[in-house]
PAZAPA-4460 file (N, C-alpha, C; in steps of 0.05 Angstrom, whole numbers, plus 32768, in hexadecimal, padded with zeros to 4 digits):
% residues 284
    n_x    n_y    n_z   ca_x   ca_y   ca_z    c_x    c_y    c_z   seq   type   mol
   82AF   80E1   7FB2   82AF   80FE   7FB5   82B1   8106   7FD3     1      M     A
   82C5   8115   7FDB   82C8   811D   7FF6   82C4   813B   7FF7     2      A     A
   82AB   8144   7FF5   82A5   8160   7FF3   8299   816B   800D     3      G     A
   828B   8182   800A   827F   818F   8021   8265   8181   8029     4      Y     A
   825C   8188   8041   8243   817D   804C   8231   8195   8054     5      I     A
   821A   8195   8049   8205   81A9   804E   81F2   819E   8063     6      D     A
   81F2   81A9   807B   81E2   819C   8091   81C5   81A6   8091     7      I     A
   81BE   81BA   8081   81A2   81C4   8082   8198   81C8   8065     8      V     A
   8188   81B5   805D   817E   81B5   8041   8161   81AC   8041     9      C     A
   8151   81BA   8031   8134   81B4   802F   812E   81A9   8013    10      N     A
   811B   8196   8012   8111   818E   7FF8   8102   81A5   7FEC    11      L     A
   8108   81AC   7FD3   80FB   81C2   7FC6   80F7   81BB   7FA8    12      F     A
   80EA   81A4   7FA4   80E4   819C   7F89   80C8   81A7   7F82    13      T     A
   80C0   81A5   7F68   80A5   81AE   7F61   8090   81A0   7F72    14      P     A
   8095   8187   7F7A   8081   8178   7F8A   807D   8187   7FA5    15      F     A
   8092   818E   7FB3   808F   819C   7FCC   8082   81B7   7FC9    16      E     A
   808A   81C6   7FB4   807E   81E0   7FAF   8060   81DE   7FA9    17      V     A
   8059   81CC   7F98   803D   81C9   7F90   802B   81C0   7FA7    18      E     A
   8037   81B1   7FBA   8027   81A6   7FD0   802A   81B6   7FEA    19      N     A
   8034   81CE   7FE8   8035   81DF   7FFF   8047   81D5   8015    20      G     A
   805E   81C9   800E   806F   81BC   8022   808A   81CB   8025    21      M     A
   8089   81E6   8021   80A2   81F6   8024   809F   820C   8038    22      T     A
   8087   8216   803D   8083   822C   8050   808C   8247   8045    23      G     A
   8093   8249   802C   809D   8262   8020   8089   826D   800D    24      L     A
   8081   8286   8010   806F   8292   7FFD   807F   82A3   7FE9    25      D     A
   8071   82AE   7FD5   807E   82BD   7FC0   808C   82D6   7FCB    26      D     A
   8081   82E3   7FDF   808E   82FA   7FEB   80A9   82F3   7FF6    27      D     A
   80AB   82DD   8005   80C5   82D5   8010   80D9   82CD   7FFB    28      F     A
   80CF   82BF   7FE6   80E1   82B8   7FD0   80ED   82D1   7FC3    29      K     A
   80DD   82E6   7FC1   80E6   82FF   7FB5   80FA   830C   7FC9    30      A     A
   80F4   830B   7FE3   8104   8318   7FF7   8121   830D   7FF7    31      Q     A
   8123   82F2   7FF3   813E   82E6   7FF3   814A   82E5   7FD7    32      V     A
   813C   82F2   7FC4   8146   82F5   7FA8   8149   82D9   7F9B    33      R     A
   8136   82C7   7FA0   8136   82AE   7F93   8131   82B1   7F75    34      M     A
   8142   82A6   7F64   813D   82A9   7F47   8121   82A0   7F3E    35      P     A
   8115   82AE   7F2C   80FA   82A7   7F23   80F9   828A   7F19    36      E     A
   810E   8282   7F0B   810E   8268   7EFF   810C   8251   7F12    37      A     A
   8114   8255   7F2C   8114   823F   7F3F   80FE   8240   7F53    38      M     A
   80ED   8255   7F52   80D8   8258   7F66   80C3   8242   7F65    39      R     A
   80C1   8234   7F4F   80AE   821E   7F4E   80BA   8204   7F57    40      G     A
   80D3   8204   7F5F   80E0   81EC   7F69   80F6   81E3   7F57    41      G     A
   8108   81D3   7F62   8120   81C8   7F53   8120   81AA   7F56    42      V     A
   8121   819C   7F41   8121   817E   7F42   813B   8174   7F4F    43      E     A
   813A   815D   7F5B   8150   8152   7F6A   8169   8150   7F58    44      I     A
   8166   8146   7F40   817E   8142   7F2F   818B   815D   7F28    45      D     A
   817B   8172   7F25   8186   818D   7F20   8193   8197   7F39    46      D     A
   8188   8191   7F50   8195   819A   7F69   81AF   818C   7F6D    47      Y     A
   81B1   8172   7F66   81CA   8164   7F68   81E0   8171   7F57    48      L     A
   81D8   817B   7F40   81EC   8189   7F2F   81F6   81A2   7F3D    49      L     A
   81E4   81B0   7F4B   81EB   81C8   7F5A   81FF   81C0   7F71    50      M     A
   81F9   81AA   7F7E   820B   81A0   7F93   8226   819A   7F88    51      M     A
   8226   818D   7F71   8240   8185   7F64   8250   819E   7F5E    52      D     A
   8243   81B2   7F52   8252   81CA   7F4A   825D   81D9   7F63    53      R     A
   824F   81D6   7F7A   8258   81E3   7F92   826C   81D2   7FA2    54      A     A
   8270   81B9   7F9A   8282   81A7   7FA9   8276   819B   7FC2    55      G     A
   825B   819A   7FC3   824D   818F   7FDA   8248   8171   7FD5    56      I     A
   8253   8161   7FE7   8251   8144   7FE5   8236   813A   7FEE    57      E     A
   822D   8145   8005   8215   813A   8012   8205   8151   801E    58      R     A
   81EA   814F   801C   81D8   8162   8029   81C6   8153   803C    59      S     A
   81C0   815F   8053   81AD   8154   8066   8192   815F   8061    60      L     A
   817F   814E   8059   8164   8156   8051   8151   8155   8069    61      L     A
   8142   816B   806D   8130   816C   8084   8114   8163   807D    62      I     A
   810A   8150   808C   80EE   8148   808A   80DF   815B   809C    63      A     A
   80DA   8173   8092   80D0   818A   80A2   80B5   8184   80AF    64      V     A
   80B3   818C   80C8   8099   818D   80D6   8096   81A9   80E0    65      R     A
   8083   81B7   80D4   8080   81D4   80DA   8063   81D9   80E2    66      A     A
   805F   81D9   80FC   8044   81DF   8107   8033   81C6   810B    67      G     A
   8020   81C8   811D   800E   81B2   8123   7FFD   81AC   810B    68      Q     A
   7FFA   8192   8104   7FEA   818B   80EC   7FCD   8196   80EF    69      P     A
   7FC3   81A0   80D9   7FA8   81AB   80D8   7FA6   81C8   80DD    70      G     A
   7FBA   81D5   80E9   7FB9   81F1   80ED   7FC0   8200   80D4    71      L     A
   7FB5   8218   80D0   7FBB   8228   80B7   7FD9   822C   80B3    72      P     A
   7FE1   8228   809A   7FFC   822C   8091   8010   8217   809A    73      Q     A
   8008   8205   80AC   801A   81EF   80B4   801F   81DC   809D    74      S     A
   8036   81D0   809D   803D   81BD   8088   8052   81A9   8092    75      F     A
   8056   8194   8083   806C   8182   8089   8075   8174   8070    76      E     A
   808E   816B   8070   8099   815A   805C   809B   813E   8068    77      V     A
   808B   812B   805F   808B   8110   806C   80A6   8103   806E    78      P     A
   80AB   80F5   8083   80C4   80E6   8086   80C8   80D4   806E    79      Y     A
   80B2   80C8   8064   80B4   80B5   804E   80BE   80C3   8035    80      E     A
   80B7   80DC   8031   80C0   80EB   8019   80DE   80EF   801A    81      R     A
   80E8   80F8   8031   8105   80FC   8033   8114   80E1   8032    82      V     A
   8109   80CC   803E   8115   80B2   803D   8117   80A8   8020    83      A     A
   8103   80AE   8011   8102   80A6   7FF5   8119   80B2   7FE5    84      E     A
   811E   80CC   7FE9   8134   80DA   7FDC   814F   80D0   7FE5    85      V     A
   8151   80CC   7FFF   816B   80C2   800A   8171   80A6   8000    86      C     A
   815D   8096   7FFD   8161   807A   7FF2   8169   807B   7FD5    87      K     A
   815E   808E   7FC6   8165   8090   7FAA   8181   809B   7FA5    88      A     A
   818B   80AB   7FB9   81A5   80B7   7FB6   81B4   80B4   7FD1    89      Y     A
   81BB   809B   7FD9   81C6   8097   7FF3   81E1   80A4   7FF8    90      P     A
   81F0   80A9   7FE3   820A   80B6   7FE6   8209   80D4   7FE7    91      D     A
   81F1   80DF   7FE3   81EF   80FC   7FE1   81DD   8109   7FF6    92      R     A
   81CA   80FA   8000   81B7   8105   8014   81B4   80F4   802C    93      F     A
   81B0   8100   8043   81A8   80F3   805C   8191   8103   8068    94      S     A
   8180   80F5   8077   8167   8101   8081   8169   810C   809E    95      G     A
   8159   8120   80A3   8155   812C   80BE   8138   812A   80C4    96      L     A
   8131   8120   80DC   8116   811D   80E4   810A   8136   80F0    97      A     A
   80F7   8142   80E3   80E9   8159   80EE   80DA   8152   8108    98      G     A
   80D9   8164   811B   80CD   8160   8135   80B4   8170   8138    99      I     A
   809F   8163   8141   8086   8171   8149   807F   8168   8165   100      D     A
   8085   8179   8179   8081   8172   8195   8064   816E   819D   101      P     A
   8051   8178   818C   8035   8175   8193   802B   8158   818F   102      T     A
   803B   8147   8182   8033   812C   817C   8039   8119   8194   103      R     A
   8045   8123   81A8   804A   8113   81C0   8059   80F9   81BB   104      G     A
   804F   80E3   81C6   805D   80CA   81C4   805F   80C0   81A7   105      V     A
   804C   80C8   8196   804D   80C1   817A   8067   80CB   816D   106      D     A
   806F   80E3   8175   8087   80EF   8169   809F   80DE   8172   107      Q     A
   80A0   80D4   818A   80B6   80C3   8193   80B9   80AA   8182   108      L     A
   80A2   809D   817D   80A2   8085   816C   80AB   808B   814F   109      G     A
   80A1   80A2   8145   80A9   80A9   812A   80C6   80B0   8128   110      E     A
   80D1   80BB   813D   80EE   80C1   813D   80FE   80A7   813C   111      L     A
   80F5   8093   814B   8101   8078   814A   8101   806E   812D   112      N     A
   80EA   8070   8120   80E7   8066   8105   80FA   8075   80F2   113      M     A
   80FB   808F   80F5   810C   809F   80E3   8129   8096   80E5   114      A     A
   8133   8091   80FC   814F   8089   8100   8153   806B   80FA   115      V     A
   8143   805A   8106   8148   803D   8104   813F   8032   80E9   116      N     A
   812A   803C   80DD   8120   8031   80C4   8129   8040   80AC   117      D     A
   812A   805B   80AE   8131   806C   8097   814E   8075   8097   118      F     A
   815C   8070   80AD   8179   8078   80AE   817E   8095   80B0   119      G     A
   816B   80A5   80BB   816F   80C1   80BF   8185   80C6   80D3   120      F     A
   8194   80DC   80D0   81AC   80E0   80E0   81A9   80F5   80F5   121      V     A
   8192   8102   80F7   818E   8117   810B   8171   811F   810C   122      G     A
   816B   8132   811E   8150   813D   8120   8151   815B   811B   123      A     A
   813A   8167   8115   8138   8183   810E   811E   818E   811A   124      H     A
   8120   81A6   8127   8109   81B2   8134   8107   81CF   812E   125      Y     A
   80EF   81D9   8128   80E9   81F5   8124   80DA   8200   813C   126      Y     A
   80E7   820D   814F   80DA   8217   8167   80C3   822A   8161   127      P     A
   80C7   823C   814E   80B2   8251   8149   8098   8246   813F   128      H     A
   8099   8230   8130   8081   8225   8125   806E   821A   813B   129      W     A
   807A   8214   8152   806A   8208   8168   8069   821A   8180   130      F     A
   8076   8231   817F   8076   8244   8196   8083   8238   81AF   131      G     A
   8095   8225   81AB   80A2   8218   81C2   80C1   821C   81BF   132      L     A
   80CC   822B   81D1   80E9   8230   81D1   80F8   8216   81D6   133      A     A
   8112   8215   81CF   8122   81FD   81D3   8121   81F2   81F0   134      P     A
   811F   8204   8204   8120   81FB   8220   8104   81F4   822B   135      D     A
   80F0   81F3   821A   80D5   81EC   8224   80D5   81CE   822B   136      D     A
   80C9   81C8   8242   80CA   81AC   824C   80BB   8199   823A   137      Q     A
   80AA   81A3   8229   809C   8191   8216   80AF   8182   8204   138      T     A
   80C6   818E   81FF   80DA   8182   81ED   80EC   816E   81FB   139      L     A
   80EC   816D   8215   80FF   815C   8223   80FD   813E   821C   140      Y     A
   80E5   8133   8219   80E4   8117   8210   80F1   8112   81F4   141      P     A
   80EF   8126   81E3   80FC   8124   81C9   811A   8125   81CB   142      I     A
   8124   8137   81DC   8141   8138   81E1   814B   811D   81EC   143      Y     A
   813B   8111   81FE   8143   80F7   8209   8144   80E2   81F4   144      S     A
   8131   80E2   81E2   8130   80CE   81CC   8147   80D3   81B9   145      R     A
   814E   80EB   81B3   8166   80F1   81A2   817F   80E6   81AF   146      C     A
   8181   80E9   81C9   8198   80DD   81D7   8199   80BF   81D4   147      L     A
   8182   80B2   81D8   8180   8095   81D6   8188   808C   81BA   148      E     A
   817F   809B   81A6   8185   8094   818A   81A1   809D   8181   149      L     A
   81AE   80AD   8192   81C9   80B7   818D   81CA   80C8   8174   150      D     A
   81B7   80DB   8172   81B7   80ED   815C   81B7   810A   8166   151      I     A
   81C2   811D   8157   81C0   8139   815E   81A5   8144   8156   152      P     A
   819D   815B   8162   8185   8169   815B   818D   8186   8155   153      I     A
   8184   818F   813D   8188   81AB   8136   816E   81BA   8137   154      M     A
   816F   81D4   813C   8157   81E4   813D   815E   8201   8136   155      M     A
   814A   820E   812A   814E   822A   8124   814E   823B   813D   156      Q     A
   8163   824A   8140   8165   825E   8156   8168   8279   814A   157      V     A
   8162   828E   815A   8163   82A9   814F   8148   82B2   8146   158      G     A
   8148   82C6   8135   812F   82D1   812C   8120   82BF   8118   159      Q     A
   8106   82C2   8118   80F6   82B4   8104   80EB   82C9   80F1   160      N     A
   80F1   82C6   80D7   80E8   82D8   80C3   80CB   82D3   80BB   161      L     A
   80C0   82E3   80AB   80A5   82DF   80A0   80A8   82D0   8086   162      V     A
   80A4   82B5   8087   80A7   82A5   8070   808E   82A5   805F   163      Y     A
   8078   82AA   806C   805E   82AC   805E   804E   82C3   806B   164      S     A
   8044   82D5   805A   8036   82EC   8064   801C   82E4   8073   165      R     A
   8012   82CC   806E   7FFA   82C3   807B   7FFE   82B8   8096   166      D     A
   8017   82B5   809F   801D   82AA   80B9   8037   82B7   80C4   167      L     A
   8034   82C7   80D9   804A   82D5   80E5   804F   82C9   8101   168      R     A
   8067   82BE   8104   806D   82AF   811D   8083   82BE   812D   169      L     A
   8080   82BF   8147   8095   82CD   8157   80AE   82BD   8159   170      P     A
   80C4   82CA   8160   80DE   82BE   8164   80E0   82B4   8181   171      S     A
   80DF   829A   8185   80DE   828F   81A0   80F8   8282   81A9   172      V     A
   810C   8282   8197   8124   8271   819D   813D   8282   819E   173      A     A
   8140   8293   81B2   8159   82A0   81B7   816E   828A   81BD   174      N     A
   8186   828B   81B2   819A   8276   81B7   819E   8270   81D5   175      P     A
   819A   8284   81E7   819E   827F   8203   818B   8269   820E   176      M     A
   8176   8263   8200   8164   824E   8209   8171   8232   8206   177      T     A
   8188   8231   81F9   8197   8218   81F8   81A4   8212   8213   178      F     A
   81A8   8227   8223   81B8   8224   823B   81AE   820F   824E   179      D     A
   8194   8210   8255   8188   81FD   8267   8188   81E1   825B   180      Q     A
   8182   81DF   8241   8181   81C5   8233   819C   81B8   8234   181      V     A
   81B1   81C8   822E   81CC   81BD   822D   81D5   81B4   8249   182      A     A
   81CC   81C2   825E   81D2   81BA   8279   81C4   81A0   8280   183      C     A
   81AB   819D   8278   819B   8186   827E   81A2   816E   826D   184      D     A
   81AC   8172   8255   81B3   815D   8243   81CF   8161   8238   185      F     A
   81E3   815E   8249   81FF   8164   8241   820A   8152   822B   186      P     A
   81FD   813B   8226   8207   8129   8211   81F8   812C   81F7   187      A     A
   81E2   813D   81F7   81D2   8140   81DF   81DF   8155   81CD   188      L     A
   81E4   814E   81B4   81F0   8161   81A1   81DA   8174   8197   189      K     A
   81DD   818E   819E   81CA   81A3   8196   81D7   81B6   8182   190      L     A
   81C9   81BA   816C   81D3   81CB   8156   81BF   81E2   8153   191      I     A
   81C9   81FB   8157   81B9   8212   8152   81BD   821B   8135   192      G     A
   81A9   8217   8124   81AC   821F   8108   81A1   823B   8103   193      I     A
   81A6   8245   80EC   819F   8261   80E4   81B0   8275   80F5   194      H     A
   81C7   826B   80FF   81DB   827C   810C   81D3   8288   8127   195      L     A
   81B9   828A   812C   81B1   8298   8145   81AC   82B6   8140   196      G     A
   81AE   82BF   8128   81AA   82DB   8121   818F   82E5   812C   197      V     A
   818D   82FB   8139   81A2   8310   813E   81B2   830C   8157   198      P     A
   81AF   82F5   8164   81BD   82F1   817E   81D6   82E0   817A   199      W     A
   81E8   82EA   8169   8200   82DA   8162   8212   82D7   817B   200      M     A
   8215   82EC   818B   8226   82E9   81A2   821B   82D4   81B6   201      D     A
   8201   82D3   81B9   81F5   82BF   81CA   81F9   82A3   81C0   202      E     A
   81F7   82A0   81A5   81FB   8285   8199   8218   827C   819D   203      M     A
   822B   828E   8199   8247   8287   819D   824C   8281   81BB   204      I     A
   823F   8290   81CC   8243   828B   81E9   8239   826F   81F1   205      A     A
   8223   8266   81E5   8219   824B   81EB   822C   8236   81E0   206      M     A
   8236   823A   81C8   8248   8226   81BC   8263   8225   81CB   207      A     A
   826C   823C   81D5   8285   823E   81E4   8281   8231   8200   208      W     A
   826A   8235   820C   8265   822B   8227   8261   820D   8228   209      K     A
   8251   8203   8215   8249   81E7   8215   8257   81D6   8200   210      H     A
   8263   81C1   8208   8271   81AF   81F4   825D   81A3   81E0   211      A     A
   8244   81A1   81E8   8230   8194   81D6   8220   81A7   81C6   212      N     A
   8227   81C1   81C4   8218   81D4   81B4   8229   81DD   819C   213      V     A
   821C   81DD   8185   8229   81E3   816C   8219   81F8   815D   214      F     A
   8226   8204   8148   8219   821A   8139   8218   8212   811B   215      I     A
   8200   8215   810F   81FD   8210   80F3   81FD   822B   80E4   216      G     A
   820F   822D   80D1   8210   8246   80C1   8200   8243   80A8   217      G     A
   81E6   8248   80AA   81D4   8244   8093   81C0   825B   8092   218      D     A
   81B0   825C   807D   8199   826E   807A   81A1   828B   8074   219      A     A
   81BA   8292   8079   81C5   82AC   8073   81DD   82A9   8060   220      Y     A
   81DD   82B8   804B   81F4   82B7   8038   820E   82BB   8047   221      A     A
   8222   82AB   8043   823B   82AE   8052   8248   82C9   8052   222      P     A
   8244   82D8   803C   8250   82F3   803B   8242   8306   804F   223      K     A
   822B   82FD   8059   821D   830D   806E   821F   8300   808A   224      H     A
   822F   82EB   808D   8233   82DF   80A7   823E   82F4   80BA   225      W     A
   8235   82F5   80D3   8241   8307   80E6   825F   8302   80E9   226      P     A
   826E   8318   80EC   828B   8316   80EE   8293   8305   8107   227      A     A
   8283   8307   811C   8289   82F7   8134   8288   82D9   812F   228      S     A
   8275   82D1   811E   8272   82B4   8117   828A   82AC   8106   229      F     A
   8291   82BC   80F2   82A7   82B5   80E0   82C1   82B2   80F1   230      V     A
   82C5   82C4   8104   82DD   82C3   8115   82DC   82A9   8126   231      H     A
   82C5   82A4   8131   82C2   828C   8143   82C7   8272   8133   232      Y     A
   82BB   8270   811B   82BE   8258   810B   82DB   8255   8101   233      A     A
   82E9   826B   80FF   8304   826B   80F4   831A   8269   8109   234      N     A
   8311   8268   8123   8325   8268   8138   831D   8255   814F   235      S     A
   8317   825F   8166   8312   824E   817D   82F8   823E   817C   236      Y     A
   82E7   8244   8169   82CE   8235   8166   82CD   8223   814D   237      G     A
   82E4   821D   8142   82E4   820F   8129   82DA   81F2   812B   238      Q     A
   82D8   81E7   8143   82CD   81CC   8146   82AF   81CD   814C   239      D     A
   82A3   81E5   814D   8287   81E7   8155   8275   81F2   813F   240      K     A
   827F   81F6   8127   826F   8203   8112   826C   81F1   80FA   241      C     A
   8254   81F2   80ED   824E   81E1   80D7   8241   81F1   80C0   242      L     A
   8246   81E9   80A8   823C   81F7   8090   8220   81ED   8088   243      F     A
   820F   8200   8080   81F5   81F9   8075   81EC   820F   8063   244      G     A
   81D7   8208   8053   81CC   821D   8040   81B0   8225   8048   245      T     A
   81A0   8212   8052   8183   8215   8055   8176   8218   803A   246      D     A
   8182   820A   8026   8176   8209   800B   8158   8204   800E   247      W     A
   8147   8214   7FFF   814E   8225   7FE8   8153   8242   7FEF   248      P     A
   8157   8249   8009   815C   8265   8011   8177   826E   8005   249      V     A
   818C   825E   8008   81A6   8264   7FFD   81AE   824D   7FEA   250      I     A
   81B7   8254   7FD2   81BF   823F   7FBF   81DB   8234   7FC7   251      S     A
   81DF   821A   7FC2   81F9   820E   7FCA   8211   821B   7FBD   252      P     A
   820F   8223   7FA4   8225   822F   7F96   822C   824A   7FA2   253      E     A
   8218   825A   7FA8   821E   8274   7FB4   822A   8270   7FD0   254      R     A
   821F   825E   7FE0   8229   825B   7FFB   8246   8252   7FFB   255      A     A
   824D   823F   7FEB   8269   8235   7FEB   827C   824B   7FE1   256      V     A
   8274   8258   7FCC   8285   826D   7FC1   828A   8283   7FD6   257      A     A
   8275   828B   7FE5   8278   82A0   7FF8   8288   8298   8010   258      E     A
   8286   827E   8018   8297   8275   802E   82B5   8276   8026   259      V     A
   82BA   826E   800D   82D5   8270   8003   82E0   828C   8003   260      T     A
   82CF   829F   7FFD   82D7   82BC   7FFD   82DD   82C6   8019   261      D     A
   82D3   82B9   802E   82D8   82C2   8049   82F5   82BD   8052   262      L     A
   8303   82AC   8044   8320   82A8   804A   8325   8299   8063   263      G     A
   8316   8283   8068   831B   8273   807F   8336   8265   807E   264      F     A
   8342   8260   8095   8359   824E   8096   8351   8233   808B   265      K     A
   8363   8225   807E   835C   820C   8071   8351   81F8   8084   266      E     A
   835D   81F4   809B   8354   81E0   80AE   8338   81E8   80B9   267      N     A
   8334   8201   80BF   831B   820B   80CA   8305   8207   80B5   268      A     A
   830B   820E   809C   82F7   820B   8086   82EF   81ED   8083   269      K     A
   8303   81DC   8084   82FD   81BF   8081   82EB   81B5   8097   270      N     A
   82EF   81BF   80AF   82DD   81B7   80C5   82C1   81C2   80C1   271      K     A
   82BF   81DC   80BA   82A5   81E9   80B6   8296   81DB   80A0   272      L     A
   82A3   81D5   808A   8295   81CC   8072   8291   81AE   8070   273      M     A
   829F   819F   8081   829D   8182   807F   82A1   8172   8099   274      R     A
   82B8   8175   80A5   82C0   8163   80BA   82AE   8164   80D3   275      E     A
   82A6   817C   80DB   8295   817D   80F3   827A   816F   80EE   276      N     A
   826F   8173   80D6   8255   8166   80D0   8259   8148   80CE   277      A     A
   826E   813F   80C2   8274   8123   80BF   8275   8115   80DA   278      K     A
   8282   8122   80ED   8285   8116   8108   826A   8118   8117   279      A     A
   825D   812F   8117   8245   8133   8127   822E   8121   811E   280      L     A
   822B   811D   8104   8215   810D   80F9   821E   80F0   80F3   281      F     A
   8237   80EA   80F9   8241   80CF   80F5   823E   80C6   80D8   282      K     A
   8247   80D7   80C6   8245   80D1   80A9   825E   80C2   80A0   283      L     A
   825B   80AD   8093   8272   809D   808A   827D   80A9   8071   284      S     A
***
């Protein structure tokens, strides 16, 4: 199967929901109009059927690290859990190592393990959960380790919504904070996911300026993608944009159908939906 690649996918089975490993409360699920039937989680086999119907060949699963362990509302999805799913379905899933900069040198060792032992293909960081913008010096050792391991790192840029009413976090990752990082690490592949909304022009500026900066089109239904991003991905930025859903926020079937409705040029759509991700994450 040579289908699409979803670069931003979260485990959302009943196990993750029951164990508080999603960060989503009932209010947010209602806000994004999540169907009642799936709010308790979706089993992997059922999600694979959704991927099949959407034409998605592979999804990149995040071993999320959201907040310092022990703090209220913080949670994580263990690397081992994601590795277990990837091992069970090696042709359909690849892992992304969640980053917690508060763990210091331990995080560096765990990143080695994720890539060398579990075969993870990239790293993932949530700036707002730690109150550290992408250009904070605390993250520089992690960037160096990603370079050594030859993996890209993606992170949420743009606004941070209220995913849980019990924890409101400020938006600390304006896409312009990529500028210094890209200057200091010109060989490090940086992916700004969640589009950078509401700073779409800033996100495009960073991707246009820096050869090593890319944009992930996820977390927002494609029919609501900013027109500037659609134009960029369909023209001079077609080598810099990648498709994602941020499942369970957007369902794979809806996302693919709405991308199709946007009327991309065939070559640009192929790069957005598959080829750019295949090259960036070195997927065979």
